[in-house]
N, C-alpha and C positions, 0 to 999 in steps of 0.2 A: 503494500500500500504506500502510504505517504512517506514512510521512512526510506523505502527503496527508491521512491521518486526523488527524494532529497539527495540521496547518495548518487543516483545516476546524474543528476544535475551538477553536483559538486565535482564528481569524477570527470564529467564531460568538459566542464569549464577548466579544470586543472589540466586535462590533456590538451585542450585548445591553447592554453597559456604556454604549455611546454612545446608547442609546435606539432603535436601529434594529431593531425587532422583526422586520420582514420579512426583513432581511438575516440576522439571527441564526437565524431559523427555517429559512431556506434552507441556511445553512452547517452548522448542527447536524443538519439532516435529512440532508445529505450525509455527515456524520460517522457517523450511525446506519447508513447504507447501507454505508459503508466498513468500519465495525467488524464488521458482519454478514458481509460478503464475505471479510474477512480472518480471521474466527473469533475476533475479539478480544472475548471475553466480559467482561473487566474494563472495557474502554472502554464497552461497551454498558450495563453495570450503572451506571457513573458517569453516562452520558448520561441514563439513566432518571430520575435525581435532578433533572435540569434541564429535561427535556422529557417530554411524554407522547407515546409512539410510537403512531401510528395504523397505519402501514404501513412495515415495515422495507424491503421490496423497492423501494418508490418513494421512501423517505426522507421520508414524510409525518409531520411532527411538529407538536406545539403546545407553545409555551413554557409552562412552569408559571408561574403568577402569583407564587407565593411560593416562592422558592428559598433554601435555607440558604446563606449566603455561603461557609461552609466546604465545602459540596458543590461549588460553583463553583470554588473554589480547588483542591480535590482533583482535579477534572476537568482543570483547566489544568495543574497540576503533573504529573499522570500523563501528559499528552499530550506533555510535553517531556522526560520521563525516557527515558534510553537504556537499553535492556535488552541485556545480554550474552547471546549465544546460545552454548550449549556444544555441541560436536560429539561 
């Protein structure tokens, strides 16, 4: 669920920062799949600023060439934020 989603986002951004485009594409593609499966619209919206989504079901994405650093930071920060669920 959400924990795996956060890890996929963080790992993907770390790979991208390290210049590992293939690793980043795989991890962020997995994040897109997880965001869709868990209905996390906010994460999907943030991911769209970093990748072009070809197929949500299979997690097929392409890294965007020019990404605003602020968008990357927002994605990373949002992935680590704990949200309180009210009953």
